[in-house]
TIKOL-198412 format. One record per atom (N, C-alpha, C): x, y, z. Coordinates in steps of 0.001 Angstrom, whole numbers, padded with zeros to 6 digits, always signed. Example, Ala and Ser with C-alpha at 12.3 -4.5 7.8 and 13.67 -1.06 7.14 Angstrom:
% TIKOL-198412
+013190-005690+007800 +012300-004500+007800 +013200-003300+007800 +012850-002250+007080 +013670-001060+007140 +012900+000030+007870 
% end
This chain:
% TIKOL-198412
+009966-020203-005737 +009958-018570-005626 +009534-018414-004615 +009859-017305-003679 +009421-016382-002908 +008122-015996-003573 +007337-015833-002276 +006022-015322-002430 +006139-014015-003002 +006171-014080-004260 +006315-012121-005080 +005447-011240-004359 +005141-010116-003540 +004621-009359-003459 +004557-007924-004180 +002828-007938-004186 +002383-006438-004795 +003008-004982-004484 +003885-004766-004235 +004264-003763-003441 +005820-003347-004004 +005869-001681-004421 +007173-001801-004801 +007511-000801-004172 +007341-000579-002658 +008280-000107-001878 +009331-001147-001370 +009506-002279-001741 +010165-002945-001249 +011049-003456-002252 +012306-002599-002777 +013012-002388-004109 +013430-004044-004353 +014019-004829-003583 +014430-006465-004043 +013312-007206-004581 +012085-006875-004254 +010958-007802-004643 +010089-007068-005986 +010103-005350-005901 +009260-005189-007082 +009287-005310-008437 +010345-005989-008962 +010274-006426-010653 +009238-007748-010760 +009569-008708-009709 +008841-009793-009531 +007538-009758-009336 +007299-008669-008444 +006030-008553-008257 +005216-008045-009552 +005691-007554-010721 +005228-007265-011815 +004921-008197-012546 +006519-008958-012656 +006513-009764-013762 +005450-011639-013730 +005099-011495-012420 +004580-013010-011937 +003426-012854-010583 +002706-013436-011125 +001069-013174-010448 +001167-014112-009196 +000806-013393-008194 +001221-013701-006830 -000405-015098-006653 +000101-016391-006070 -000908-017285-005854 -001843-016411-005094 -003340-016730-005242 -003977-016466-004043 -004331-016905-002619 -004699-016295-001456 -004472-017531-000278 -006139-017173-000294 -006860-018683+000322 -008003-018555+000278 -008530-017772+001269 -009353-016865+000770 -010005-015855+001809 -011356-015776+001377 -012394-015377+001870 -014017-015547+001924 -014251-014034+000913 -015160-013784+000345 -015481-012721-000274 -016529-012091+000703 -016001-010507+001239 -016604-009672+001351 -016342-007906+001015 -016643-007343+001645 -016975-005981+001287 -015844-005899+001481 -015107-004526+000595 -013932-004013+000923 -013008-003015+001757 -014046-002930+002312 -014308-001750+003824 -014314-002790+004960 -014911-004468+004881 -015251-005402+006112 -014058-005442+006804 -013751-005671+007856 -012884-006334+008510 -012066-008161+007794 -011027-008456+008173 -010987-009834+007624 -011113-010610+008837 -012326-011589+008570 -013119-012474+009690 -011633-013405+010146 -012277-013954+011234 -011064-015518+011352 -009825-015231+011520 -009229-014287+012269 -007765-013706+012467 -007322-013897+014095 -006308-014348+014228 -006098-014496+015897 -005701-013091+015920 -005816-012350+016986 -005331-011431+017707 -004059-011127+017508 -003682-009933+017273 -002336-009564+016911 -001615-009606+018508 -000126-010424+018212 +001015-010769+019244 +000722-009024+020335 +001236-007810+019697 +001505-006799+020201 +000985-005742+019454 -000315-005398+019542 -001041-004519+019110 -000590-002870+019466 -001321-001903+019192 -000957-000682+019738 -001632-000505+021150 -001233+000433+021880 -001713+000638+023436 -003348+001311+023307 -004130+000156+023765 -005649+000795+023731 -005797+002360+024812 -004243+002536+025413 -004659+004156+026057 -004473+004812+025304 -003568+004643+024152 -003023+005912+023091 -004194+006514+022516 -003862+008011+022208 -004770+008428+021259 -005235+007472+020102 -006557+007836+019556 -007141+007161+018248 -006100+007304+017016 -005775+008150+017260 -004598+008379+016088 -003537+008128+015885 -002866+008135+017012 -001705+006812+017569 -001851+005546+017465 -003316+005125+017804 -003540+003693+017258 -003021+003011+016097 -003872+004429+015268 -004208+004047+013917 -002750+003974+013352 -001669+005211+013550 +000016+005055+013483 +000574+003399+013813 +000178+003620+014753 +001018+002301+015301 +000601+000810+014659 -000975+000689+014222 -001327-000417+013569 -000948-000361+012288 -000619+000733+011746 -000018+000854+010197 +001309+000466+009978 +002115+000775+011206 +003547+000513+011160 +003755-000780+011726 +002838-001291+012587 +002786-003154+012705 +002567-004210+011310 +002062-003595+010382 +001056-004205+009351 +002449-004296+008249 +002922-002824+007960 +004333-002792+007620 +005123-003693+008058 +005419-003621+009378 +006478-004463+009525 +006507-006107+008994 +005104-006619+009602 +004629-008037+009307 +004982-008425+007749 +004270-007219+007001 +004195-007727+005528 +006035-007547+005239 +007048-006961+005489 +008212-006287+005294 +008654-008312+005797 +008482-008476+006898 +008904-009663+007262 +008513-011069+006444 +007487-011201+006057 +006859-011781+005275 +007293-012158+003559 +008028-010522+003250 +008496-010935+002155 +010254-011665+001977 +010508-011343+003568 +011791-011771+003315 +012158-013409+002873 +013869-013836+002131 +013733-014641+001514 +014076-015966+002904 +013864-017453+002314 +013945-018126+003337 +013008-018767+004157 +012229-018110+004465 +010630-018709+005126 +010121-020014+004100 +009256-020293+005379 +008198-021261+004388 +007073-020845+004289 +006662-021606+003799 +005081-021385+003618 +004336-021011+004700 +004288-022096+005546 +004104-021888+006994 +004161-020613+007552 +005264-020047+007515 +006118-018659+008223 +005472-017758+007426 +005540-017664+006150 +004805-016772+005467 +003237-016218+005880 +002673-017591+005891 +001219-017605+006102 +000481-016912+007272 +001627-017433+008548 +001421-016667+010005 +001847-015381+009626 +002927-014295+009123 +002768-013238+008801 +002021-012647+008433 +001088-013221+007424 -000095-012512+006952 -000913-012436+007792 -001157-013221+008249 -002372-013992+009348 -002132-012399+010145 -000779-012454+010589 -000867-011433+011882 -000746-009913+011094 -000515-009927+010062 -000489-007979+009324 -002164-008179+009425 -002869-009192+009017 -004487-008684+008978 -005130-008564+010237 -004732-009486+011017 -004514-009414+012521 -004471-007712+013345 -003499-007139+012709 -003131-005795+012996 -004355-004796+012409 -004624-005168+011078 -005319-004223+010390 -006989-004477+011307 -007350-005657+011208 -008180-006081+011902 -008745-004977+013542 -007745-004777+013850 -007467-004091+015150 -008448-002486+014858 -008065-001951+013932 -008768-000981+013312 -010049-000859+012736 -010495-001736+011861 -011214-002280+011486 -012454-002827+012288 -012364-002964+013099 -013414-003543+014209 -013641-002407+015408 -012790-001727+015265 -013365-000339+016555 -014064+000228+016013 -015225+000781+015998 -016100+001707+015133 -015510+003035+014903 -014579+003918+015964 -014373+005034+016404 -012751+004904+015202 -011697+004184+015519 -010587+003863+014888 -011026+003540+013112 -012276+002629+013000 -012663+002003+011838 -013241+003692+010825 -013902+004360+011619 -013938+005838+010937 -012618+006375+010640 -012009+006522+011628 -010725+007258+011309 -009727+006395+009763 -010058+005427+010215 -009303+004608+009043 -009502+004458+007385 -011216+005007+007349 -011272+004710+006250 -011486+006003+005481 -010566+007228+006364 -010237+008669+006103 -008562+008626+005651 -007827+007544+006110 -006676+007604+006371 -006169+006927+005484 -005164+007791+004407 -004433+007756+003115 -003163+006030+003470 -002776+006546+004683 -002010+005424+004989 -002563+003813+005140 -003623+004156+005822 -004245+002861+006349 -005198+001972+004848 -005469+002970+004264 -005921+002736+002879 -004739+001779+002274 -004074+002181+002063 -002671+001911+001316 -002484+000669+001844 -002092+000273+003304 -001641-000948+003501 -003313-002090+003327 -004112-000927+003688 -005230-002398+003563 -005293-002975+001797 -005404-001950+001380 -005236-002277-000536 -003820-003331-000817 -003136-003346+000020 -001876-004333-000475 -002151-005478-000066 -002430-005646+001598 -003119-006856+002150 -003899-007422+001360 -005419-006892+000890 -005635-007362-000099 -005627-008056-001430 -004240-007364-002059 -003973-007770-003356 -002668-009068-002864 -002022-008605-001585 -001429-010126-001207 -002193-011041-001503 -003585-011124-001061 -004451-012274-000916 -005164-012655-002419 -004567-011946-003298 -005167-012093-004344 -006840-011583-005062 -007083-010612-003863 -008290-010020-003832 -008429-008500-004408 -008017-008703-005578 -008106-007487-006523 -009007-006470-006837 -010244-006915-007032 -011401-006371-006481 -011425-005898-005618 -011764-006328-004669 -011706-005680-003377 -010614-004526-002938 -009113-004816-003538 -008430-003856-003384 -008802-002477-004005 -009359-002976-005112 -009407-001633-006039 -010420-000932-005671 -011608-001411-004740 -012862-000783-004369 -011811+000285-003052 -010849-000453-002757 -010145+000384-001273 -009045+001335-002115 -008610+001533-003029 -007992+001967-004025 -008488+003535-004808 -009944+002899-004919 -010858+003970-005466 -011363+004957-004536 -011494+004663-002936 -012017+005661-002258 -010627+006409-001983 -009092+005758-001757 -007605+006674-001872 -007619+007698-002660 -008283+007488-003907 -008185+008080-005006 -008730+009540-004869 -010148+009359-004124 -010655+010675-003676 -010379+010998-002745 -009457+010638-001865 -008852+011110-000423 -007439+011978-000919 -006660+011107-001340 -005592+011459-001772 -004803+011833-003770 -005828+012646-004055 -005317+012440-005770 -004381+012643-005810 -003397+013470-005034 -002254+014166-005734 -000691+013739-004917 -001622+012250-004407 -000320+011526-004100 -000103+010606-005205 +001681+010477-005447 +002237+009521-006632 +001957+008047-006066 +001995+007656-004611 +001474+006300-004030 +000010+006246-004199 -001047+006777-004403 -001830+006891-004834 -002201+005774-006156 -001552+006523-007553 -001776+006145-008596 -000968+004738-008932 +000152+004823-008366 +001283+003439-008267 +000407+002332-007680 -000162+002353-006635 -001107+001281-005885 -002265+001395-007350 -003413+001891-007616 -003867+002068-008501 -003289+001398-009753 -002248+001657-010455 -001652+000975-011158 -001618-000747-011166 -001105-000904-010072 -000644-002473-009655 -002336-002979-009644 -003206-002557-008961 -004347-002953-008800 -005015-003295-010298 -004960-002730-011176 -005400-002713-012488 -004608-003757-012911 -002954-004077-012952 -002671-005062-013595 -002936-006169-013027 -003445-006603-011601 -004006-007661-010994 -005115-007971-012123 -006173-006980-012440 -007483-007548-012664 -007260-007523-014298 -005754-007356-015103 -005986-007674-016452 -005768-006647-017069 -006182-005191-016359 -006671-004095-017368 -005215-003029-017288 -004392-003524-018524 -002803-003309-018559 -003269-001305-019128 -004394-000717-019739 -004148+000125-020233 -004689+001307-018829 -005308+000664-018331 -005918+001682-017218 -004247+001565-016221 -003893+000655-016400 -002436+000759-015570 -001670+001718-015899 -001534+001801-017348 -000642+002901-018026 -001009+004383-017758 -002425+004163-017220 -002834+005869-017130 -002182+005811-016350 -002682+004921-014795 -002589+005312-013355 -000889+005530-013369 +000123+004869-014173 +001357+005175-014119 +001938+006977-014852 +001421+006904-016152 +001380+008193-016228 +000990+009328-015306 +000019+009136-014453 -000567+010304-013560 +000702+010150-012216 +001456+009169-012010 +002138+008973-011113 +003444+009749-011309 +003735+009331-012351 +004809+009918-013168 +005268+011375-013407 +003818+011971-013514 +003549+013295-013394 +003623+014283-012268 +003517+013380-010772 +003580+013501-009753 +004953+013071-008933 +005544+012128-009586 +007145+011893-009124 +007616+011029-010405 +008617+012397-011041 +009192+011723-011940 +010348+010951-011952 +010446+009411-011306 +011221+009033-010929 +011748+007788-011896 +013304+007757-011578 +013417+006270-012603 +012434+005090-012355 +012212+004809-011055 +011779+003709-010625 +010349+003542-011322 +009832+004813-011481 +008041+004785-011796 +008259+004870-013144 +009100+005542-013832 +009113+005540-015295 +009641+003875-015670 +010400+002687-014898 +010418+001445-015527 +008973+000625-014935 +008165+001022-014338 +006835+000675-014182 +006227+000789-015260 +006227+002004-015436 +005467+002361-017033 +005798+001799-018066 +006926+001458-017948 +007720+000673-019393 +007153-000737-019670 +006965-001363-017931 +006448-002786-017877 +004614-002724-018357 +004130-001573-017846 +002645-001977-018154 +002410-001388-019787 +003437-000626-020408 +003347-000598-021771 +003484-001838-022575 +004505-002639-022092 +004422-003642-022493 +003563-005018-022576 +003024-005059-021234 +001842-005588-021036 +000686-005490-021866 +000641-004185-022461 -000430-003696-022729 -000320-003900-024307 +001120-004530-024767 +001084-004875-026247 +001706-003924-026879 +002093-002570-026168 +003018-001736-027025 +004850-002076-026425 +004970-002809-026940 +006441-003129-027028 +007544-002154-027214 +007484-001783-027975 +008401-000746-028993 +008146+000642-027408 +007422+000772-026701 +007193+002119-026074 +007880+001876-025002 +007146+000460-024660 +007726+000015-023218 +008824-000020-022774 +009732-000174-024209 +011407-000237-024403 +012029+000950-024533 +011352+001932-024894 +011572+003648-024873 +012017+003993-023680 +010687+003415-022866 +010530+004289-021182 +011540+003085-020558 +011703+002115-020500 +013206+001418-019870 +014177+002424-020301 +014512+002498-021441 +015922+003381-021820 +015597+004359-021154 +014976+005097-021137 +014685+006720-020403 +014642+006331-018882 +014551+005402-018398 +014517+005004-016727 +016133+004662-016648 +016908+004101-017504 +018135+003606-017333 +019311+004799-017538 +018646+006322-018571 +019264+007341-018520 +019177+007842-017310 +018086+007922-016587 +017936+009280-015656 +018357+008466-014596 +018478+007142-014203 +019338+006927-012847 +020314+005580-013297 +021048+005652-013875 +022238+004445-014532 +022688+003355-013340 +022224+003793-012060 +022818+003166-011023 +021878+002071-010420 +020459+002306-010850 +019302+001734-010907 +019153+000520-011423 +019248-000856-010956 +018860-002238-011050 +017501-002308-011991 +016721-001407-011599 +015344-001926-012087 +015310-001425-013716 +015445-000554-014119 +015684-000083-015435 +016001-001176-016431 +017251-001477-016339 +017903-002910-016725 +016832-004078-016993 +016553-004107-016127 +015376-005663-015175 +014691-005282-016252 +013614-004220-016190 +012519-004523-016998 +012781-004295-018620 +014290-003382-019221 +014405-003720-020340 +014828-005081-020513 +015422-005585-019646 +015818-007240-020153 +014731-007897-020486 +013602-007607-019730 +012387-008883-019574 +011322-008353-020932 +011453-006715-021363 +010870-006558-022679 +011370-006996-024073 +012419-006525-023773 +013528-007657-024991 +013542-009415-024719 +013164-009937-024053 +012817-011101-023972 +011497-011426-024623 +010766-010792-024158 +009164-010637-024889 +009421-010564-026539 +010158-009704-026672 +010482-009395-028274 +011215-010359-028775 +011535-011550-028124 +012338-012852-028609 +013926-012061-029234 +014466-011239-028275 +015815-010539-028692 +016447-010822-027157 +016796-012692-027277 +017098-012984-026018 +018575-012593-025728 +019527-012436-026688 +021373-011958-026261 +021084-010819-025611 +020623-010271-026185 +020114-008669-025527 +019551-008717-023913 +018509-009641-024162 +018078-009692-022737 +018910-010326-021541 +019917-010818-021914 +020296-011727-020947 +021517-010242-020469 +022237-009810-021620 +023267-008435-021012 +022325-007332-019853 +021135-007329-020332 +020357-006387-019445 +020349-007041-018108 +020040-008012-017658 +019636-008843-016515 +021021-009064-016175 +021896-009151-016912 +024000-008935-016103 +024055-007450-015859 +023658-006807-016282 +023748-005579-016096 +023221-005310-014855 +021947-006022-014345 +020806-005482-013527 +021295-006362-012379 +022237-007671-012170 +022927-007984-011262 +023857-007650-010777 +024807-006719-011450 +025704-005848-010920 +025202-004789-010045 +023979-004335-009878 +023462-003423-009373 +022712-003596-008203 +022443-004720-008501 +021574-005224-006920 +022114-007021-007462 +022309-007691-006236 +023316-009216-006386 +022391-009737-005531 +021524-009098-004530 +020579-009687-003395 +019032-010085-004122 +018737-009976-005093 +017297-010499-005489 +017251-011432-006014 +016569-012576-005440 +016489-013799-006012 +015286-013499-007199 +014613-013312-007740 +013957-013479-008278 +014714-013020-009668 +015962-011896-009811 +016529-011604-010827 +017484-012620-011444 +017752-013168-010149 +018664-013994-010894 +018052-015552-010853 +016730-015942-010779 +016124-016698-011293 +015706-016221-012926 +015436-015197-012972 +015415-015023-014212 +016771-014776-015371 +017974-014745-014606 +019312-014691-015758 +019291-016159-015726 +018720-017090-014713 +019476-018558-014609 +018595-019324-015843 +017432-018694-016094 +016578-019681-016910 +016593-019095-018457 +017041-017793-018408 +017730-017064-019730 +019166-017600-020319 +020057-018275-019212 +021389-019121-019528 +020504-020261-019580 +019879-021013-019441 +019397-022181-019855 +018285-022304-021106 +017863-020969-021575 +017443-021241-023127 +018416-020796-023915 +019753-020138-023351 +021033-020230-024643 +022013-021454-024515 +021295-022596-023511 +022425-023592-023565 +023362-023328-022345 +023709-022767-021773 +024500-022546-021256 +024493-022532-019499 +024442-024758-019579 +024052-025378-018355 +024857-024308-017113 +026189-024814-017365 +026941-024004-015986 +027060-022697-016037 +026395-021933-016581 +026349-020466-015919 +024845-020391-015403 +024159-021481-015951 +022778-020825-015284 +022724-021774-014110 +023983-022762-013812 +023867-023231-012447 +024064-022214-011441 +025267-021269-012020 +026040-020197-010902 +024488-019831-010832 +024142-019374-011483 +023152-018166-011071 +021798-018891-010059 +021832-020135-010517 +020911-020791-009525 +021423-020689-007793 +022712-020883-007996 +023242-020791-006983 +023463-019871-005838 +022899-018670-006822 +023030-017266-006222 +021419-017285-005296 +020931-017483-006358 +018975-017719-005964 +019187-018616-004520 +019707-019539-004296 +019862-020638-003345 +020559-019266-002170 +021974-018649-002483 +022667-018146-001656 +021335-017330-000921 +020869-016407-001630 +019875-015348-001466 +018594-015984-000319 +017949-017376-001316 +016905-017794-000660 +016953-019245-000641 +017406-019758+000441 +017946-021307+000788 +016467-022103+000717 +015049-021729+000692 +013930-022042+000589 +013090-022704-000835 +014281-021740-001500 +013520-021924-003208 +013786-023139-003838 +012355-023938-003808 +012437-025177-004582 +012841-024926-006018 +012512-024129-006640 +012702-024417-008225 +014311-024763-008164 +015198-024157-007575 +016560-023528-007642 +017146-025026-007015 +016815-025400-006078 +017187-026443-005543 +017136-027603-006400 +015739-027724-007038 +015467-028839-007948 +016564-028757-009282 +017103-027346-009906 +017690-027271-010569 +019179-027829-010368 +019840-027797-009140 +020786-028332-008656 +020945-029320-007979 +019641-030140-007876 +019493-031499-007489 +019814-031909-006065 +019105-030832-005842 +019021-031070-003958 +017409-030539-003453 +017552-030265-002306 +016403-030126-001568 +016956-028816-000697 +015844-027316-000677 +016453-026526-000017 +016364-026505+001545 
% end
């Protein structure tokens, strides 16, 4: 499957980001605010003649762009690695420059992307240190608490994630945040509460696939497999280009002994992400 992102800004991958732990990319242990060593220079960094604030905004945009490209389906591991290196190289431009570094440590947008880069690398402790700084700077931003919840999930601290999603929900009462809260409740062992929260997310925004996706996953955890599959079917009617979602549906069909329907779902995975090795193996070929 595609390397799941630990971000909820990218809607097509956000459920998978919660459901599947991202494999850690080898990286040396370092102070959370230190620059990432041994990274190549960015291909097109911010102009050095620009004002520092403009340079920092440009760096944040370049990191976001590289991470978005790395999340796209169909890339090889080497291509994803190169884009991850590029994202870190842009971030290093800020972290290696003394004045930019000082600005970056006070800038919510930069701290968000730095935490996301660390989480992409599987360095959740370092990411949490950055996010704790962010919580001091931007305590009234829902994104602060959403990212804190993500970091806590990565560290296996589900109840802390529930608390942070509740704080995010108080600041942004969206169906998306509610669906994430449902997942955190479920992995903390409170399946019925998670199920109820996912149903509230569906009622709040019937057009969104995420509430159905999360409700399906929770039903599966509760052993209610037929209902799980029905929710996945509802989800794919609303979001047809999420390879991870189709993969979940394919596995559900396999558990039900519906091999033909499972193959149809695996074909959808390959349509979206031709490089997906699991789907190609299920279909008897190579991506």
